[in-house]
C-alpha positions as CSV (number, residue, x, y, z in Angstrom):
1,X,155.6,150.3,200.7
2,X,157.8,151.8,203.1
3,X,159.4,148.5,204.0
4,X,159.6,147.6,200.4
5,X,161.2,151.0,200.0
6,X,163.9,150.4,202.6
7,X,164.7,146.8,201.5
8,X,165.1,148.2,198.3
9,X,167.8,150.9,199.3
10,X,169.5,148.1,202.1
11,X,169.5,145.9,198.9
12,X,171.5,149.0,196.6
13,X,173.8,149.4,199.6
14,X,174.9,145.8,200.0
15,X,175.4,145.9,196.3
16,X,177.5,148.6,195.5
17,X,179.8,147.8,199.0
18,X,180.2,144.5,197.5
19,X,181.3,146.0,194.4
20,X,183.5,147.9,195.7
21,X,185.3,145.3,198.2
22,X,185.4,143.2,195.0
23,X,187.5,145.7,192.7
24,X,189.5,146.7,195.5
25,X,190.3,142.7,195.8
26,X,190.8,142.1,192.4
27,X,193.2,145.2,192.2
28,X,195.2,143.6,195.2
29,X,194.9,140.5,193.2
30,X,196.2,142.1,190.3
31,X,199.1,143.8,192.0
32,X,200.2,140.3,193.4
33,X,200.0,138.9,189.8
34,X,202.5,141.4,188.5
35,X,204.6,142.1,191.2
36,X,208.3,141.7,189.9
37,X,209.9,141.7,193.4
38,X,207.8,138.9,194.8
39,X,208.7,135.2,194.5
40,X,206.3,132.8,193.1
41,X,206.4,131.5,196.5
42,X,205.9,134.8,198.1
43,X,202.9,135.3,195.4
44,X,201.3,132.2,196.2
45,X,201.2,133.1,200.3
46,X,199.7,136.6,199.3
47,X,197.4,135.4,196.9
48,X,196.5,132.4,199.5
49,X,195.5,135.2,202.4
50,X,192.9,137.3,200.4
51,X,191.3,134.2,199.8
52,X,187.9,132.0,201.6
53,X,187.8,128.7,202.5
54,X,185.2,127.9,199.7
55,X,187.4,129.5,197.0
56,X,190.4,127.5,198.4
57,X,188.6,124.3,197.9
58,X,187.3,125.5,194.9
59,X,191.3,125.1,193.2
60,X,190.4,121.6,194.5
61,X,187.7,121.1,192.4
62,X,188.0,120.1,189.0
63,X,185.7,119.6,186.2
64,X,185.1,118.1,183.0
65,X,183.6,120.3,180.0
66,X,180.1,120.5,180.6
67,X,178.5,122.7,178.3
68,X,179.3,124.6,174.9
69,X,181.1,126.9,176.2
70,X,180.7,129.8,172.9
71,X,177.5,129.2,173.7
72,X,174.5,130.4,176.5
73,X,175.0,129.7,179.8
74,X,173.8,126.4,181.5
75,X,170.0,127.1,182.3
76,X,169.2,124.0,184.8
77,X,170.5,121.1,186.2
78,X,173.7,120.0,186.7
79,X,175.5,122.2,184.2
80,X,174.0,124.6,185.6
81,X,175.3,124.4,189.1
82,X,179.0,123.9,187.9
83,X,178.8,127.0,185.9
84,X,177.6,129.0,189.2
85,X,180.8,127.4,190.6
86,X,182.8,128.6,187.7
87,X,181.4,132.3,188.4
88,X,182.2,132.0,192.2
89,X,185.9,130.7,191.9
90,X,184.8,127.1,192.9
91,X,186.8,125.3,190.1
92,X,190.6,125.2,189.8
93,X,190.9,123.0,186.7
94,X,189.0,121.9,183.6
95,X,189.2,119.2,181.6
96,X,188.1,118.1,178.0
97,X,187.8,121.6,176.8
98,X,190.0,122.0,173.8
99,X,190.7,124.6,170.9
100,X,192.0,127.8,172.1
101,X,188.3,129.4,170.9
102,X,186.7,127.2,173.5
103,X,189.4,127.5,176.2
104,X,189.6,131.3,176.1
105,X,185.2,131.2,176.3
106,X,185.9,129.4,179.6
107,X,188.8,130.9,181.0
108,X,187.3,134.7,180.9
109,X,184.6,133.3,183.0
110,X,187.4,132.2,185.9
111,X,189.2,135.5,185.4
112,X,186.9,138.0,184.6
113,X,184.0,137.2,186.5
114,X,184.9,135.2,189.7
115,X,186.1,137.4,192.9
116,X,189.7,136.4,192.8
117,X,189.8,135.9,189.2
118,X,192.1,132.4,189.6
119,X,192.8,131.3,186.0
120,X,192.2,127.8,185.2
121,X,194.2,125.2,184.3
122,X,193.2,123.4,181.1
123,X,193.8,119.8,181.5
124,X,194.1,117.1,178.8
125,X,194.7,113.4,177.9
126,X,198.0,113.7,175.6
127,X,198.5,110.7,175.8
128,X,200.7,109.9,172.4
129,X,200.2,112.7,170.7
130,X,197.4,115.4,170.0
131,X,195.4,116.1,167.0
132,X,198.8,114.4,165.0
133,X,199.2,111.1,167.0
134,X,202.8,109.2,167.7
135,X,202.8,105.4,168.3
136,X,201.3,104.4,171.5
137,X,203.9,104.7,174.4
138,X,204.5,100.9,174.3
139,X,205.7,101.6,171.1
140,X,207.6,103.7,171.4
141,X,209.4,102.5,174.4
142,X,210.4,99.6,171.9
143,X,212.9,102.3,170.1
144,X,214.5,102.3,173.4
145,X,215.7,105.4,171.5
146,X,215.3,108.3,174.6
147,X,215.7,111.2,172.4
148,X,212.8,109.9,170.0
149,X,210.5,109.8,172.9
150,X,211.6,112.8,174.0
151,X,210.8,114.8,171.0
152,X,207.8,112.7,170.2
153,X,206.3,114.4,173.7
154,X,208.0,118.0,172.6
155,X,205.6,117.8,169.9
156,X,202.7,116.3,171.3
157,X,203.3,119.4,173.8
158,X,203.4,121.9,171.2
159,X,200.0,121.1,169.4
160,X,198.1,120.9,173.2
161,X,199.4,124.0,174.1
162,X,198.6,125.4,170.5
163,X,195.1,124.2,171.4
164,X,194.7,125.7,174.4
165,X,196.1,122.8,177.2
166,X,198.5,123.4,179.7
167,X,198.5,120.0,181.4
168,X,198.5,116.7,179.9
169,X,197.7,113.3,182.3
170,X,200.8,111.6,180.9
171,X,203.5,109.7,181.5
172,X,202.4,106.6,182.6
173,X,204.9,104.9,184.5
174,X,203.2,102.2,185.7
175,X,205.3,99.4,185.3
176,X,203.2,95.8,184.4
177,X,203.8,92.5,183.9
178,X,200.8,91.4,182.6
179,X,199.5,91.9,178.7
180,X,195.9,91.2,179.4
181,X,195.9,94.3,181.1
182,X,194.7,97.0,178.4
183,X,196.7,99.7,179.6
184,X,200.3,97.9,178.8
185,X,199.9,100.0,175.9
186,X,200.0,103.4,178.0
187,X,203.5,103.0,179.4
188,X,207.0,101.5,179.0
189,X,206.2,98.0,179.8
190,X,207.6,95.6,182.3
191,X,211.2,97.2,183.6
192,X,211.6,99.8,186.0
193,X,215.1,100.9,184.5
194,X,214.1,101.5,181.3
195,X,210.6,102.5,182.2
196,X,212.3,105.3,184.4
197,X,214.7,106.5,181.9
198,X,211.3,106.7,179.2
199,X,209.3,108.5,182.1
200,X,212.0,111.2,182.6
201,X,212.1,111.4,178.6
202,X,208.9,111.7,178.4
203,X,208.7,114.4,181.4
204,X,211.0,116.3,179.6
205,X,209.5,116.8,176.3
206,X,206.3,118.1,178.1
207,X,207.5,120.2,180.6
208,X,210.7,121.6,178.2
209,X,213.4,123.7,179.6
210,X,210.8,126.8,180.4
211,X,207.1,125.7,181.6
212,X,206.0,129.1,180.9
213,X,206.8,128.9,177.6
214,X,203.4,128.8,175.4
215,X,204.5,125.6,174.0
216,X,205.3,123.6,176.6
217,X,202.7,121.8,179.1
218,X,202.6,120.4,182.8
219,X,203.4,116.7,182.7
220,X,201.9,114.3,185.1
221,X,203.3,111.0,186.5
222,X,200.7,108.4,186.8
223,X,198.8,106.3,188.5
224,X,200.5,106.2,191.9
225,X,200.5,103.5,192.7
226,X,200.8,99.8,191.5
227,X,198.0,100.0,189.1
228,X,199.7,98.1,186.5
229,X,199.4,94.8,189.0
230,X,196.1,94.6,189.1
231,X,195.0,91.1,189.7
232,X,194.6,88.6,186.6
233,X,195.2,91.8,184.1
234,X,191.3,92.9,184.6
235,X,191.2,97.1,184.8
236,X,190.5,98.7,188.4
237,X,191.4,95.1,190.3
238,X,192.7,94.8,193.5
239,X,196.6,94.7,193.6
240,X,198.6,93.0,196.4
241,X,202.2,93.1,196.1
242,X,205.2,92.8,198.9
243,X,207.2,95.6,199.8
244,X,210.6,94.5,197.9
245,X,208.1,94.8,194.4
246,X,206.8,98.2,195.5
247,X,210.3,99.6,196.4
248,X,212.0,98.0,193.2
249,X,209.9,97.4,190.8
250,X,206.9,99.8,190.9
251,X,207.9,103.0,192.6
252,X,211.6,103.8,191.0
253,X,209.9,105.3,187.7
254,X,207.9,107.5,189.8
255,X,210.7,108.8,192.1
256,X,212.7,109.1,188.7
257,X,209.8,111.6,187.3
258,X,209.8,113.4,190.7
259,X,213.4,114.0,190.4
260,X,213.1,115.2,187.3
261,X,210.5,117.6,188.1
262,X,207.5,116.2,187.0
263,X,205.0,118.7,188.3
264,X,201.9,116.6,188.8
265,X,201.4,112.8,190.1
266,X,198.1,111.5,189.7
267,X,197.0,108.5,192.3
268,X,195.6,105.3,191.1
269,X,192.1,103.2,191.0
270,X,193.5,100.1,192.8
271,X,194.1,99.7,196.6
272,X,197.1,99.0,198.4
273,X,197.8,96.9,201.6
274,X,193.7,97.2,201.8
275,X,193.4,100.8,201.7
276,X,192.7,103.2,198.2
277,X,195.7,104.6,196.9
278,X,193.2,108.0,196.6
279,X,193.2,107.6,200.4
280,X,196.4,106.4,201.1
281,X,198.5,108.4,203.3
282,X,201.9,106.2,202.8
283,X,202.1,107.0,199.3
284,X,201.3,110.7,198.7
285,X,202.2,112.2,202.3
286,X,204.7,109.7,203.7
287,X,206.7,108.9,200.3
288,X,205.4,111.5,198.0
289,X,205.6,114.7,199.6
290,X,208.0,114.0,202.8
291,X,210.4,111.4,201.5
292,X,210.7,112.8,198.0
293,X,210.3,116.2,198.8
294,X,207.7,116.3,195.5
295,X,206.5,120.0,195.5
296,X,203.6,119.9,193.0
297,X,200.3,118.1,192.9
298,X,198.2,115.3,193.2
299,X,195.2,114.7,191.4
300,X,192.7,111.8,191.6
301,X,192.3,109.8,188.8
302,X,188.4,110.2,187.3
303,X,185.9,110.0,190.0
304,X,188.4,107.6,192.1
305,X,187.6,109.5,195.3
306,X,184.1,108.6,195.2
307,X,185.1,105.2,194.6
308,X,186.2,104.8,197.8
309,X,182.7,103.7,199.1
310,X,182.6,100.6,196.2
311,X,185.6,99.6,197.8
312,X,184.7,99.7,200.8
313,X,186.8,102.0,202.6
314,X,184.4,104.9,202.9
315,X,180.8,104.9,204.2
316,X,179.6,107.8,202.2
317,X,180.9,110.7,200.2
318,X,181.7,112.9,202.6
319,X,183.8,110.8,205.1
320,X,185.6,109.9,201.1
321,X,186.3,113.6,200.8
322,X,187.9,113.8,204.2
323,X,190.3,110.2,203.8
324,X,191.2,111.9,200.1
325,X,192.2,115.1,201.4
326,X,193.6,114.1,204.7
327,X,195.8,111.7,202.5
328,X,197.2,113.8,200.6
329,X,194.9,114.0,197.0
330,X,195.2,117.4,196.2
331,X,192.9,117.5,193.8
332,X,189.4,115.9,193.0
333,X,188.5,115.3,188.9
334,X,184.9,114.7,188.6
335,X,183.4,113.2,191.8
336,X,182.2,116.4,193.0
337,X,183.0,115.6,196.9
338,X,185.6,118.4,197.9
339,X,183.3,120.8,196.6
340,X,180.4,119.6,198.7
341,X,182.1,118.2,202.2
342,X,185.5,119.8,202.7
343,X,184.2,123.3,204.0
344,X,182.2,121.4,206.6
345,X,184.7,119.0,207.1
346,X,187.1,121.3,208.1
347,X,184.3,123.8,210.3
348,X,184.0,120.0,212.1
349,X,187.6,119.6,212.7
350,X,187.6,116.3,210.4
351,X,190.2,118.0,208.0
352,X,192.8,120.3,209.2
353,X,192.3,123.8,207.3
354,X,196.4,123.4,206.9
355,X,196.0,120.5,204.3
356,X,193.6,122.5,202.3
357,X,196.2,125.7,202.5
358,X,199.2,123.2,201.6
359,X,196.9,121.6,198.5
360,X,196.5,125.3,197.3
361,X,199.4,126.2,197.6
362,X,201.1,123.4,195.2
363,X,198.3,124.1,192.9
364,X,198.7,127.8,192.7
365,X,202.3,127.3,192.2
366,X,202.0,125.0,189.0
367,X,199.7,127.9,187.7
368,X,202.1,130.5,188.1
369,X,204.6,127.9,187.4
370,X,202.7,127.8,183.9
371,X,202.6,132.1,183.6
372,X,198.7,131.7,183.7
373,X,198.8,134.8,186.1
374,X,201.0,136.6,183.8
375,X,198.4,136.0,181.0
376,X,195.6,134.0,181.4
377,X,195.1,133.5,178.1
378,X,198.6,132.7,177.0
379,X,197.5,129.5,175.6
380,X,194.4,131.3,173.1
381,X,196.6,132.5,170.0
382,X,194.4,131.5,167.2
383,X,197.1,132.3,164.7
384,X,199.5,129.7,166.4
385,X,197.3,127.3,166.5
386,X,196.9,127.5,162.3
387,X,200.6,127.2,162.3
388,X,201.8,124.4,164.3
389,X,199.0,121.4,164.5
390,X,199.3,119.0,161.4
391,X,202.6,120.8,160.8
392,X,205.4,119.4,158.3
393,X,207.5,119.5,161.1
394,X,205.4,117.4,163.8
395,X,204.4,114.8,160.9
396,X,208.4,114.2,160.2
397,X,208.8,113.7,164.1
398,X,206.3,111.0,164.7
399,X,207.3,109.4,161.1
400,X,210.7,109.3,162.8
401,X,209.8,107.7,165.9
402,X,206.9,105.2,164.3
403,X,210.2,103.7,162.0
404,X,211.9,103.5,165.0
405,X,209.4,101.7,167.1
406,X,209.3,98.4,164.6
407,X,210.7,95.4,165.6
408,X,211.5,92.8,163.3
409,X,210.7,89.3,165.6
410,X,212.0,86.9,162.5
411,X,213.3,86.7,159.4
412,X,213.9,83.4,157.6
413,X,215.7,83.5,154.6
414,X,215.9,87.1,154.7
415,X,212.8,87.9,153.0
416,X,212.7,91.5,154.2
417,X,213.0,94.0,153.2
418,X,211.3,93.3,150.3
419,X,212.2,93.8,146.6
420,X,211.6,97.0,144.9
421,X,210.4,95.9,141.8
422,X,209.9,93.0,139.6
423,X,207.5,90.9,141.8
424,X,203.3,90.4,142.7
425,X,202.5,91.6,146.2
426,X,199.7,90.7,147.9
427,X,198.4,92.7,150.9
428,X,195.6,90.9,153.1
429,X,193.7,92.2,156.1
430,X,191.1,94.4,157.6
431,X,194.1,96.6,159.4
432,X,195.7,97.3,155.8
433,X,193.4,99.6,154.6
434,X,192.2,101.4,158.2
435,X,192.7,104.5,158.5
436,X,191.3,105.1,162.3
437,X,192.9,101.9,163.8
438,X,196.8,102.9,163.9
439,X,195.9,105.6,165.5
440,X,195.7,103.9,168.3
441,X,193.9,104.0,172.3
442,X,194.2,107.6,173.7
443,X,193.6,109.5,170.7
444,X,191.1,112.0,172.2
445,X,191.9,115.0,169.8
446,X,192.7,113.4,166.4
447,X,190.0,112.5,163.6
448,X,189.0,109.5,162.9
449,X,190.4,108.2,159.5
450,X,193.2,110.5,159.9
451,X,196.4,107.9,159.8
452,X,198.0,107.1,156.8
453,X,196.7,103.3,156.3
454,X,199.8,100.7,155.0
455,X,198.1,100.9,151.8
456,X,198.8,104.4,151.2
457,X,202.3,104.1,152.8
458,X,203.0,101.3,150.2
459,X,201.6,103.5,147.0
460,X,204.9,105.1,147.4
461,X,206.8,101.9,146.1
462,X,205.7,101.6,142.5
463,X,207.9,99.0,141.3
464,X,205.8,96.2,142.1
465,X,202.0,94.9,141.5
466,X,200.5,95.2,144.9
467,X,197.1,94.3,144.8
468,X,195.2,93.8,148.2
469,X,191.9,91.6,149.4
470,X,190.4,92.6,153.3
471,X,189.9,88.6,153.9
472,X,187.9,89.2,157.3
473,X,187.1,92.2,159.7
474,X,188.5,92.3,162.7
475,X,185.6,94.0,164.7
476,X,182.4,94.5,163.8
477,X,182.5,98.2,163.8
478,X,182.4,99.7,166.9
479,X,185.1,102.6,168.0
480,X,183.7,104.3,170.8
481,X,185.8,105.3,173.2
482,X,183.6,104.2,176.1
483,X,181.9,101.3,174.2
484,X,183.1,97.4,173.9
485,X,184.1,96.4,170.9
486,X,182.4,93.6,169.1
487,X,184.7,91.3,167.2
488,X,184.0,89.9,164.0
489,X,183.7,85.9,165.6
490,X,182.4,83.6,162.4
491,X,182.2,85.7,159.0
492,X,184.4,84.5,156.7
493,X,183.2,85.3,153.5
494,X,186.1,87.2,152.3
495,X,188.4,84.5,153.0
496,X,187.8,83.0,149.0
497,X,189.1,86.6,147.6
498,X,192.2,87.0,149.9
499,X,193.5,83.0,149.1
500,X,192.9,83.5,145.2
501,X,194.8,86.8,145.4
502,X,197.8,84.9,147.5
503,X,198.1,81.8,145.1
504,X,198.3,84.4,142.3
505,X,201.3,86.6,144.0
506,X,205.5,86.0,144.8
507,X,204.5,87.7,148.5
508,X,202.1,87.9,150.9
509,X,202.0,91.1,153.2
510,X,199.3,89.7,156.2
511,X,198.3,92.8,158.4
512,X,196.3,91.3,161.4
513,X,196.5,92.1,165.3
514,X,194.4,94.1,167.3
515,X,192.2,97.5,166.6
516,X,193.4,100.2,167.9
517,X,190.1,100.2,170.6
518,X,191.0,96.7,171.7
519,X,193.6,97.7,174.1
520,X,193.6,100.5,176.6
521,X,191.6,101.8,179.4
522,X,188.7,99.1,180.6
523,X,190.2,96.7,178.0
524,X,191.5,94.0,179.7
525,X,191.6,90.1,177.1
526,X,191.7,86.7,179.0
527,X,192.8,85.4,175.6
528,X,195.8,87.2,173.7
529,X,195.7,85.1,170.7
530,X,194.8,87.1,167.2
531,X,191.2,88.1,168.0
532,X,188.7,86.5,165.6
533,X,188.6,84.8,162.6
534,X,192.4,86.3,161.8
535,X,194.2,82.9,163.1
536,X,191.9,80.9,160.5
537,X,192.9,83.3,157.9
538,X,196.5,83.1,158.7
539,X,196.5,79.5,158.4
540,X,194.2,79.3,155.0
541,X,196.3,81.5,153.1
542,X,199.7,79.8,154.6
543,X,198.6,76.7,152.8
544,X,198.3,78.1,149.3
545,X,201.0,80.7,150.0
546,X,204.2,80.0,152.3
547,X,206.0,83.4,151.2
548,X,204.3,85.6,154.3
549,X,205.5,88.5,156.0
550,X,203.4,89.2,158.9
551,X,203.0,92.7,159.7
552,X,201.6,92.4,163.6
553,X,199.4,95.7,165.1
554,X,198.1,95.5,168.8
555,X,198.5,97.4,171.6
556,X,200.3,94.6,173.9
557,X,202.2,91.3,173.8
558,X,200.2,88.5,171.8
559,X,200.5,85.0,171.9
560,X,201.2,83.5,168.5
561,X,203.3,81.0,168.5
562,X,201.5,78.8,165.3
563,X,203.1,82.3,163.7
564,X,206.5,82.1,164.9
565,X,206.9,78.3,164.2
566,X,205.3,78.5,160.3
567,X,205.5,82.4,159.3
568,X,209.2,83.1,157.9
569,X,208.7,86.6,158.5
570,X,207.0,89.0,161.4
571,X,207.1,92.4,161.8
572,X,205.9,93.9,165.2
573,X,204.5,97.4,164.0
574,X,202.2,98.3,167.2
575,X,199.8,101.2,166.5
576,X,202.2,103.7,164.9
577,X,200.2,107.0,164.8
578,X,199.3,109.2,162.1
579,X,202.3,108.3,159.6
580,X,201.7,104.8,160.5
581,X,201.4,103.3,156.8
582,X,204.5,105.2,155.7
583,X,207.1,103.7,158.7
584,X,205.8,100.3,158.1
585,X,206.4,100.7,154.1
586,X,209.8,102.1,154.8
587,X,210.6,99.5,157.0
588,X,209.4,96.9,154.7
589,X,211.6,98.0,151.3
590,X,214.3,99.0,153.8
591,X,214.7,102.3,153.6
592,X,214.8,102.1,156.9
593,X,216.3,99.3,158.9
594,X,214.3,98.1,162.1
595,X,216.1,98.4,165.5
596,X,213.3,98.5,167.7
597,X,213.6,95.9,171.2
598,X,210.8,94.7,173.1
599,X,209.8,96.2,175.8
600,X,207.7,93.2,177.2
601,X,207.9,89.6,177.3
602,X,205.9,87.7,174.8
603,X,204.5,85.2,175.9
604,X,204.0,81.8,174.4
605,X,200.5,81.1,175.5
606,X,198.3,83.0,177.7
607,X,198.5,80.5,180.7
608,X,202.1,82.2,181.0
609,X,201.1,85.3,181.9
610,X,202.4,87.4,184.0
611,X,206.1,86.4,182.3
612,X,208.7,88.5,182.8
613,X,212.5,88.1,182.8
614,X,213.9,89.8,186.0
615,X,212.0,86.6,187.6
616,X,213.5,85.5,190.8
617,X,215.4,82.3,191.3
618,X,213.4,80.4,193.1
619,X,214.3,77.4,195.8
620,X,213.9,74.4,193.0
621,X,214.8,76.7,189.3
622,X,215.9,73.8,187.2
623,X,215.1,70.6,186.6
624,X,217.4,67.9,189.2
625,X,217.4,65.2,186.5
626,X,215.3,63.8,183.5
627,X,212.0,63.6,183.9
628,X,212.0,65.0,187.2
629,X,208.9,66.9,188.6
630,X,209.3,68.5,191.9
631,X,210.6,71.8,190.1
632,X,209.3,75.3,189.3
633,X,207.7,74.2,185.9
634,X,204.5,73.9,184.2
635,X,204.0,70.1,182.9
636,X,202.4,70.7,179.3
637,X,204.3,74.1,178.4
638,X,208.0,75.2,178.9
639,X,208.8,78.3,181.3
640,X,210.6,80.0,178.1
641,X,208.9,83.0,176.4
642,X,208.1,83.6,172.9
643,X,210.3,86.0,172.4
644,X,212.4,87.9,175.6
645,X,212.3,91.3,176.8
646,X,214.6,93.3,174.9
647,X,214.5,91.1,171.6
648,X,214.5,92.7,168.5
649,X,216.2,91.9,165.1
650,X,217.7,93.7,162.0
651,X,218.5,93.2,158.4
652,X,222.2,93.1,159.5
653,X,223.8,90.6,162.1
654,X,225.9,91.6,165.2
655,X,228.4,89.8,167.2
656,X,229.3,90.5,170.7
657,X,233.0,89.8,171.7
658,X,235.8,90.4,174.2
659,X,233.8,91.8,177.0
660,X,236.2,93.3,180.1
661,X,235.6,94.4,183.3
662,X,237.3,96.8,185.1
663,X,236.5,96.9,189.1
664,X,237.4,100.2,191.1
665,X,235.0,99.7,193.2
666,X,237.0,100.5,196.4
667,X,238.7,103.4,194.9
668,X,236.1,105.4,193.5
669,X,232.3,103.3,193.7
670,X,232.2,102.5,190.0
671,X,232.8,99.6,188.2
672,X,233.6,99.8,184.4
673,X,232.1,97.1,181.6
674,X,233.2,97.2,177.8
675,X,232.7,95.4,174.7
676,X,232.8,95.2,171.7
677,X,230.2,94.8,168.7
678,X,230.9,93.8,165.3
679,X,228.3,94.6,162.3
680,X,229.0,90.7,160.6
681,X,226.0,91.5,157.9
682,X,225.7,93.3,154.6
683,X,223.4,96.6,156.0
684,X,224.4,99.4,157.6
685,X,222.1,99.4,161.0
686,X,221.3,100.3,164.8
687,X,222.0,97.9,167.4
688,X,220.5,98.8,171.2
689,X,223.2,97.2,173.5
690,X,222.0,96.0,177.1
691,X,223.8,95.4,180.4
692,X,222.2,93.0,182.8
693,X,223.7,92.5,186.0
694,X,222.9,90.1,188.7
695,X,223.1,90.5,192.4
696,X,223.9,86.7,193.1
697,X,223.6,86.8,197.4
698,X,221.9,89.9,199.0
699,X,219.8,90.2,202.5
700,X,217.0,90.7,200.3
701,X,216.8,88.3,197.0
702,X,217.5,89.7,193.3
703,X,216.1,89.0,190.3
704,X,218.0,86.5,188.0
705,X,218.8,89.9,185.9
706,X,217.9,93.0,185.7
707,X,218.5,95.9,183.5
708,X,220.9,98.5,184.2
709,X,222.5,99.9,181.1
710,X,221.4,100.3,177.0
711,X,222.9,102.4,174.4
712,X,222.2,102.3,170.4
713,X,225.1,102.3,168.6
714,X,225.0,102.2,164.7
715,X,227.5,100.5,162.3
716,X,228.2,100.0,158.9
717,X,229.1,96.4,157.4
718,X,232.1,95.2,159.0
719,X,232.7,98.1,161.2
720,X,233.2,97.4,165.0
721,X,232.7,99.8,168.0
722,X,233.1,99.5,171.8
723,X,230.4,100.2,174.6
724,X,231.4,100.9,177.6
725,X,229.1,100.8,180.5
726,X,230.1,102.4,184.3
727,X,228.0,100.7,187.1
728,X,227.5,102.9,190.1
729,X,226.0,102.5,193.6
730,X,223.0,103.6,191.7
731,X,223.0,100.5,189.7
732,X,224.3,98.5,192.4
733,X,222.2,99.1,194.7
734,X,218.7,98.3,195.9
735,X,215.7,98.9,198.0
736,X,215.5,97.1,201.5
737,X,211.6,95.8,202.8
738,X,211.9,99.2,204.5
739,X,212.3,101.4,201.9
740,X,215.8,102.4,202.3
741,X,218.3,101.9,199.4
742,X,221.3,100.3,200.1
743,X,224.7,98.3,198.4
744,X,225.7,95.7,200.1
745,X,229.2,93.6,199.6
746,X,229.4,90.3,197.4
747,X,229.4,88.8,194.3
748,X,228.0,90.2,190.5
749,X,227.4,88.5,187.3
750,X,227.5,90.9,184.4
751,X,225.7,89.6,181.3
752,X,226.1,91.7,178.1
753,X,224.1,91.4,174.4
754,X,220.9,92.4,172.1
755,X,218.3,90.9,174.4
756,X,217.5,89.7,178.1
757,X,218.8,86.1,177.4
758,X,222.5,87.9,176.6
759,X,225.0,85.0,176.8
760,X,228.0,86.6,177.2
761,X,229.1,86.9,180.5
762,X,231.5,87.9,183.7
763,X,231.5,88.5,187.2
764,X,232.9,91.1,189.6
765,X,232.7,91.5,193.2
766,X,232.4,94.8,195.5
């Protein structure tokens, strides 16, 4: 009995002492948080000095939402462990917790129950909108309108922030030349110059001018690096590229994002030079943090630290944690290995605690910049959430960028724009009546069936008789984010109704392509034709009515050679988001003149892939004589694409003339190029004027063309404008194989026009 009483007294003393120390610690931390005299850097150092090793490692640990945070605490299994980690301050970030109510609940645990009360950073995949979705990023890239793209990211940030989110895993700035890769939908296409400009615009849109504003969120440049060059277009596959491609094609958009102040980077699933990116010191420490002076933090991709075991690089989880931490991966997304192994690795001398401190400094700095220490609940305002999400202003913004993202690929005999009255118009294709597919992939917060379908958009035009037949399903219903979709490969039972409708109509709008869940992560395709029975349906309708407008819904370039040869008008509308139907209808009927340009090359055949405009010449680039075989070509297919990079028509036409080059490089390091553009058609229209260069002879061979400038202009019929580009060392130089930027003397050609095959050219020398 005496022992039990003494033991109880001892427990009480320990308890009250612990409470006193905890209160003193929290008081001190609160002083740090609210100090007006300390800089963010000083606050970070003061807070870091109070953290145990385990609490530091906790800041490097990110968990997915693992229980109903407004319900009872979990009582068993993995969720209970995660919950206890949250209470102990062993969690620095959570993802996939959204909505003010849930975010406040989880933040309250971290702030009010952990020893130091360090707030969580709440991450979410805000890829192209939040509740209200914009066009998929590849579609937005087709607008070539940087202000519109920036505005799209800005309204996405507003909605996400209003829902409690303060960090997005976007923009994806991976360059990719392979349309088979499902994640081309998430990037800006094949060109590093365009991709860099768009990446910066999206970073600026997400982060705004004041990251501490409750309407901005931290951005994340991903996936560092090489992910878009996965062999054979298969997601998560090996990447094997040379240093010239790495430095001149893959890295520039990441460098641009870093220079623009992006606060976080995400590493990639692939290996590079035989080392998984997550454990790649050259990428994360040598290039990103040292050479580029990036001062934000790096997060792994989902479970990618643990995946180094499957790569054959790390033998177990402990070794994987060591490699990742030493290489510069600051935060572990959902592999649990940092929180399990890093403390032991530090104590064993396998990981220097200075590297832990560096990672935690970076994470805490971003949290201070977001204002989370000033007010952990600043993103948790329910009135603001109700006011902003789905607002008219946000819908107007996404409608604007949706219209600008549409590309006119063909318009024989000016079938488009359609007449607004007096016609019988048949609409055929399951995608015309689909309210989910237009949302595209990566629309995790959007409600199923919330998009405006094309049929709904067409209802605003009442002067024609518009009728609809499905014709055939694209997929057998399965739109789960984590499941493969099942393609309709054989059901043609709806063909008869569609053909009868087509026969009795003046014009047929055929809405074909990919369902929104056929592209995206893990959704690579070996075949780039229209999925399932859609090609069969298109050819059947063509036999009874050739007056067809083909409206293409897709998340990647498709091989539509037959359609290009036979169908008079083709609109590439991608997956345009919440306002999809309204945007397409306005273009179809001419209330908006399409101005989009392709951000990726379209192949004639999937066997041409990867196909891209900025290829190298090779030693045998051209046919030496008629019927000669010994040159770089296919024996059964042309080298030419179906539609080149930068291509896009308008309802009007443009003429390029009077190209001039003013070479003052020797005096002021600039070359000025000017050109006159005239609207030679009958409609007011916008044109994206594009400038390409070729460095004819260099110490490292250069592509046959490289985009180095573009400008969108708007012209009335018969109006002429002069567009002037200024080329500097930034545009005229390149990276050598050591990663150093150089500008060499030599001969250059310059091309200006409406796409990458521009014929108008001149020369200059530096």
